[in-house]
N, C-alpha and C positions, 0 to 999 in steps of 0.2 A: 103667506102662502108660498109653498115651494112649487115651482113650476118646471125648473130646469136646474141641473147641477153644473151648468157652465159648459156643457158639451153640445155642440151643434153639428149637424151633418148637412153637407151640401152635395147633392148628386149632380154631376155634370155628365151629360151624354154627348159623346162626340159623334161625328158623321159616320165613323166606322162601326158604330154600334156598341163599342165598349163603354163601360161606365166607370167614372173616376169618383172616388169618395174622398172628400176633404173633411178632416175632423179637426176641430179646434176645441180645446177644453181647458179647464182649470186643473193644472197638473196635480196639485195637492189633493184633489178629490178623485183623481182618475185611478182606476183599478190597475194593478201591476200588469195584467195581461194586455191592457191597452198601451201602456208605456213601453213594454218590453217587446212588442211585436216588431218584426223587421219591416212589415208593410203596414200601412195605415189600415186600421180595422174599425168598423163602426161600433158604437156602444151596444151592449146587450142588456137584457134584464138583469143578468148576474153582475155586470159591471155597474149598473145603476144601484144595486144593493150595496156594493162597496162604497159608492158615493153617499148613499143614505147613511151608512155607518159613520162616515166622515162628518156628515151633517149633524148626526147625533152627538159626536165628539165636540163639534163646535158649539152646539147648544148647551152642552154640559160645562164646557170650560171657557167659552168666549174666545177661544184661540183657533187660528187656522191650523188644520192638521199638518203635522210634520214641519211647519215653517220655523219653529224654534230651533230645530236640530239641523235642518237642511235649507239654507238660505237660497240656494240655486236649484232649479228643477233637476239639473244634471246630477246633483248629489243624491237626490231622492231616487232617481233611476238607478244609480250605482248601488244604493242601499237595497233596492228591490232585487237587483242581481245577486247581491251577497247573501241575502237571507230574508227572513220573514219580518220585515219592518212593518209595524202598524202604528196608527196614531197613539195607541195606548202604550206601546213599547217601540218607540221609533228607532232605538239602537239596541243591538244585541247586549244582553246582560244588564240593561239599565232598569231601574225601578219603574213601575207603571206610573203614567202621568196622572191617573185617577186611581186612588187606593180603594175607595168604597163608593161605587156609583150605582149599585143595585142592579135591577133588571135591565135598565136601558144600556148599561155597560155590557151586560151579558149579550144582549141583542147585537150591539155594535160589534163586539168581538166575533160573533158568528158571521157578521157581514164582511169581516176582514179576512175570511178564510182564503188562502192563496189558491185553493182549488175552487173555481167558480161554481161548479155543480154542488158543492157543499154549503154554499151560502143559502140563507133563507130566501124564499120568494117574497114578493111584495104582499101577496095574500097571507103567507105564513107570518110575516112581520106584523101585519095588521091584526091578525088573529091573536098573536102573542100580546100586543099592546092592549087590545080590547079585553083580553082575559085578566089584565092587571086591575081592572075596575077602578081606574083613577078618575076621580070626579073632575069633569071639565067645568072649570069656573071662569073660563074666558067668555067675554061678552059675545053675543051672536053678531053676525054680520050686520043685521039691522040696527043693533045697538051701536056698533062701531060707526056705521054710516051716520047715525043720528048724532053721535058725539062729534064726529068730524065736521058735520054741517054746522053744529052749534059753535064750535071753535072757529070755524071759517067765518061765520057771520059776525063774530065778536072782534075779529081782527080789523084793526084800523087800516084804512087804505093809505098807502104812502103816496104823497103828492110829489111828482117829479117836475122840477122847473127846467123844462126843455130849453128855454131860451138861455138860461144861465149855463147849462151844460154846453150848448152850442158855442157860447162866447169863450168858454175855457178851451174847447177844441180848436177854435180859430186862433186863439192866442198861442197855443202850443204849436199849431201848424205854422204860424207866422214866425215864431221863434226858431223852429227847426228847418224851415224852408225859405228863410229870408235871403236877401241878396248875398250876405256874407257866407252862406252855406252852399251856394251854387258854384260849380266848377267852371 
């Protein structure tokens, strides 16, 4: 289940009535407009769609977007300043990281538009994915919970010998805190 792309917002209201916004996020999934702003800006539905495209990239490749080419977030920010780096083409004039990804790559590329208003909306992305008519062969939540419960019940309980562990800790403590170690 996807619930958050690593971006959280904390609103702090001071006595003077002004509001401070603290944003923390996962840089490699953050939209360029969030990383290039001079002042901290909260995520938007459009920046969430950039992150959705990055999540699609991760699902298709098993790789963190941009990380292979930009080991430090500052390098990614510089790449955003220089041009149109996307997970598919992280550096100018480099071959795409995915050659034939089909419709999901097409959707992800639309999500990485540098103009936020040109990105698809969540409703539009859902409509696009629904129209693909891909069969959902994943187990239902009820089936997954049943499988999890069955596996959990078969798991053998580990017995911990607390007395034995306590004796080891005491020996360690005596060894490290004995009279020869005191100043």
